[in-house]
MARDREN-110640 format. One record per atom (N, C-alpha, C): residue number from 0; residue in three letters; x, y, z. Coordinates in nm, 2 decimals. Each point is the difference from the previous one (the first is absolute). Example, Ala and Ser with C-alpha at 12.3 -4.5 7.8 and 13.67 -1.06 7.14 Angstrom:
REM MARDREN-110640
0 / Ala / 1.32 / -0.57 / 0.78 .
0 / Ala / -0.09 / 0.12 / 0.00 .
0 / Ala / 0.09 / 0.12 / 0.00 .
1 / Ser / -0.04 / 0.11 / -0.07 .
1 / Ser / 0.09 / 0.11 / 0.00 .
1 / Ser / -0.08 / 0.11 / 0.08 .
//
This chain:
REM MARDREN-110640
0 / Unk / 1.50 / -2.43 / 3.85 .
0 / Unk / -0.02 / 0.14 / 0.02 .
0 / Unk / 0.01 / 0.06 / -0.13 .
1 / Unk / 0.06 / 0.15 / 0.04 .
1 / Unk / 0.08 / 0.07 / -0.08 .
1 / Unk / 0.11 / 0.09 / -0.02 .
2 / Unk / 0.03 / -0.04 / -0.14 .
2 / Unk / 0.16 / 0.04 / 0.01 .
2 / Unk / 0.06 / 0.16 / 0.02 .
3 / Unk / -0.08 / 0.05 / -0.01 .
3 / Unk / -0.07 / 0.20 / -0.02 .
3 / Unk / 0.00 / 0.01 / -0.17 .
4 / Unk / -0.02 / -0.08 / -0.05 .
4 / Unk / 0.02 / 0.06 / -0.16 .
4 / Unk / -0.21 / 0.02 / -0.02 .
5 / Unk / -0.03 / 0.04 / -0.11 .
5 / Unk / -0.13 / 0.04 / 0.02 .
5 / Unk / -0.02 / -0.08 / -0.15 .
6 / Unk / -0.10 / -0.11 / 0.03 .
6 / Unk / -0.03 / 0.00 / -0.13 .
6 / Unk / -0.01 / 0.07 / -0.12 .
7 / Unk / 0.00 / 0.00 / -0.15 .
7 / Unk / -0.06 / 0.09 / -0.05 .
7 / Unk / -0.11 / -0.01 / -0.07 .
8 / Unk / -0.08 / 0.06 / -0.02 .
8 / Unk / -0.14 / 0.08 / -0.04 .
8 / Unk / -0.02 / -0.10 / -0.10 .
9 / Unk / 0.09 / -0.09 / -0.09 .
9 / Unk / -0.01 / -0.04 / -0.07 .
9 / Unk / 0.08 / -0.13 / -0.05 .
10 / Unk / 0.02 / -0.11 / -0.04 .
10 / Unk / 0.10 / -0.10 / -0.07 .
10 / Unk / 0.03 / 0.06 / -0.07 .
11 / Unk / 0.10 / -0.10 / 0.01 .
11 / Unk / 0.13 / 0.02 / -0.07 .
11 / Unk / -0.05 / -0.01 / -0.15 .
12 / Unk / -0.13 / -0.14 / -0.03 .
12 / Unk / -0.05 / -0.04 / -0.09 .
12 / Unk / -0.18 / 0.11 / -0.07 .
13 / Unk / -0.02 / 0.05 / 0.11 .
13 / Unk / -0.10 / 0.08 / 0.00 .
13 / Unk / 0.05 / 0.14 / -0.08 .
14 / Unk / 0.19 / 0.01 / -0.01 .
14 / Unk / -0.04 / 0.12 / -0.08 .
14 / Unk / 0.08 / -0.04 / -0.11 .
15 / Unk / 0.12 / -0.04 / 0.00 .
15 / Unk / -0.06 / -0.04 / -0.12 .
15 / Unk / -0.12 / -0.07 / -0.11 .
16 / Unk / -0.10 / -0.04 / 0.06 .
16 / Unk / -0.12 / 0.04 / -0.10 .
16 / Unk / -0.03 / 0.11 / 0.00 .
17 / Unk / 0.00 / 0.08 / 0.10 .
17 / Unk / -0.08 / 0.14 / -0.04 .
17 / Unk / 0.10 / 0.11 / -0.06 .
18 / Unk / 0.13 / -0.05 / -0.02 .
18 / Unk / 0.15 / 0.09 / -0.12 .
18 / Unk / -0.08 / -0.05 / -0.14 .
19 / Unk / -0.06 / -0.16 / 0.00 .
19 / Unk / -0.01 / -0.03 / -0.18 .
19 / Unk / -0.17 / -0.03 / -0.01 .
20 / Unk / -0.06 / 0.07 / 0.08 .
20 / Unk / -0.14 / 0.02 / -0.02 .
20 / Unk / 0.03 / 0.23 / -0.08 .
21 / Unk / 0.11 / 0.05 / 0.10 .
21 / Unk / 0.01 / 0.12 / -0.02 .
21 / Unk / 0.02 / 0.04 / -0.17 .
22 / Unk / 0.15 / -0.06 / 0.03 .
22 / Unk / 0.09 / -0.07 / -0.18 .
22 / Unk / -0.11 / 0.02 / -0.12 .
23 / Unk / -0.12 / -0.13 / 0.05 .
23 / Unk / -0.05 / 0.01 / -0.03 .
23 / Unk / -0.14 / 0.06 / -0.12 .
24 / Unk / -0.04 / 0.07 / 0.13 .
24 / Unk / -0.12 / 0.12 / 0.00 .
24 / Unk / 0.13 / 0.12 / -0.04 .
25 / Unk / 0.12 / -0.01 / -0.06 .
25 / Unk / 0.05 / 0.11 / -0.06 .
25 / Unk / 0.03 / -0.01 / -0.20 .
26 / Unk / -0.03 / -0.08 / -0.03 .
26 / Unk / 0.07 / -0.12 / -0.06 .
26 / Unk / -0.18 / 0.01 / -0.11 .
27 / Unk / -0.11 / -0.03 / 0.10 .
27 / Unk / -0.07 / 0.04 / -0.10 .
27 / Unk / -0.05 / 0.13 / 0.00 .
28 / Unk / -0.01 / 0.06 / 0.06 .
28 / Unk / 0.03 / 0.19 / 0.01 .
28 / Unk / 0.07 / 0.04 / -0.14 .
29 / Unk / 0.09 / -0.04 / 0.04 .
29 / Unk / 0.14 / 0.01 / -0.17 .
29 / Unk / -0.09 / -0.02 / -0.11 .
30 / Unk / -0.05 / -0.15 / 0.03 .
30 / Unk / -0.03 / 0.01 / -0.19 .
30 / Unk / -0.14 / 0.00 / 0.00 .
31 / Unk / -0.07 / 0.05 / 0.11 .
31 / Unk / -0.15 / 0.08 / -0.06 .
31 / Unk / 0.04 / 0.15 / -0.01 .
32 / Unk / 0.12 / 0.02 / 0.04 .
32 / Unk / 0.01 / 0.15 / -0.06 .
32 / Unk / 0.06 / 0.06 / -0.17 .
33 / Unk / 0.06 / -0.12 / 0.03 .
33 / Unk / 0.05 / -0.05 / -0.15 .
33 / Unk / -0.09 / -0.02 / -0.12 .
34 / Unk / -0.12 / -0.05 / 0.06 .
34 / Unk / -0.05 / -0.02 / -0.10 .
34 / Unk / -0.11 / 0.09 / -0.03 .
35 / Unk / -0.03 / 0.03 / 0.11 .
35 / Unk / -0.12 / 0.16 / 0.03 .
35 / Unk / 0.00 / 0.06 / -0.13 .
36 / Unk / -0.14 / 0.05 / -0.10 .
36 / Unk / 0.03 / 0.03 / -0.10 .
36 / Unk / -0.07 / 0.13 / 0.04 .
37 / Unk / 0.12 / 0.15 / -0.04 .
37 / Unk / -0.06 / 0.13 / 0.04 .
37 / Unk / -0.11 / 0.04 / -0.01 .
38 / Unk / -0.11 / 0.08 / 0.11 .
38 / Unk / -0.13 / 0.04 / -0.10 .
38 / Unk / -0.01 / 0.07 / -0.06 .
39 / Unk / 0.13 / 0.08 / -0.08 .
39 / Unk / 0.04 / 0.13 / -0.11 .
39 / Unk / -0.03 / -0.12 / -0.12 .
40 / Unk / 0.05 / -0.11 / -0.03 .
40 / Unk / 0.00 / -0.12 / -0.06 .
40 / Unk / -0.12 / -0.08 / -0.05 .
41 / Unk / -0.08 / 0.00 / 0.09 .
41 / Unk / -0.13 / -0.06 / -0.03 .
41 / Unk / -0.15 / 0.10 / -0.10 .
42 / Unk / -0.06 / -0.07 / -0.06 .
42 / Unk / -0.16 / 0.05 / -0.09 .
42 / Unk / -0.09 / 0.01 / 0.13 .
43 / Unk / -0.12 / 0.11 / 0.00 .
43 / Unk / -0.09 / -0.05 / 0.03 .
43 / Unk / -0.11 / -0.08 / -0.08 .
44 / Unk / -0.05 / -0.07 / 0.04 .
44 / Unk / -0.07 / -0.14 / -0.06 .
44 / Unk / -0.07 / 0.07 / -0.07 .
45 / Unk / -0.06 / 0.02 / -0.12 .
45 / Unk / -0.06 / 0.03 / -0.10 .
45 / Unk / -0.15 / -0.11 / 0.05 .
46 / Unk / -0.16 / 0.01 / -0.01 .
46 / Unk / -0.05 / -0.15 / -0.05 .
46 / Unk / -0.03 / -0.01 / -0.08 .
47 / Unk / 0.00 / -0.07 / -0.06 .
47 / Unk / -0.06 / -0.06 / -0.15 .
47 / Unk / -0.12 / -0.02 / -0.02 .
48 / Unk / -0.06 / 0.08 / -0.06 .
48 / Unk / -0.14 / 0.01 / -0.02 .
48 / Unk / -0.08 / -0.05 / -0.10 .
49 / Unk / 0.08 / 0.00 / -0.13 .
49 / Unk / -0.02 / -0.08 / -0.10 .
49 / Unk / -0.04 / -0.14 / 0.00 .
50 / Unk / 0.01 / -0.07 / 0.08 .
50 / Unk / -0.10 / -0.04 / -0.05 .
50 / Unk / -0.15 / 0.00 / 0.07 .
51 / Unk / -0.08 / 0.06 / 0.05 .
51 / Unk / -0.08 / 0.05 / 0.06 .
51 / Unk / -0.08 / 0.03 / -0.20 .
52 / Unk / 0.11 / 0.08 / -0.04 .
52 / Unk / -0.07 / 0.03 / -0.18 .
52 / Unk / -0.09 / -0.09 / -0.03 .
53 / Unk / 0.12 / -0.13 / 0.02 .
53 / Unk / -0.08 / -0.12 / -0.13 .
53 / Unk / -0.11 / -0.10 / 0.04 .
54 / Unk / -0.04 / 0.07 / 0.17 .
54 / Unk / -0.09 / -0.08 / 0.06 .
54 / Unk / -0.16 / 0.05 / -0.02 .
55 / Unk / -0.10 / -0.09 / -0.03 .
55 / Unk / -0.15 / 0.06 / -0.05 .
55 / Unk / -0.03 / 0.02 / 0.08 .
56 / Unk / -0.16 / 0.11 / -0.01 .
56 / Unk / -0.03 / 0.10 / 0.17 .
56 / Unk / -0.12 / -0.06 / 0.01 .
//
């Protein structure tokens, strides 16, 4: 018989795992943001066509 208490949707262990996953996700996102290079600081790639001059036709 039930004692009047509803079972939680997640067990305590599942709640802890979910919290750990969320914390890990936040850490990864913070690390990625810290390592991100702003678009303004990148240069556009220009093809190097010098090798074509040295090839026989």
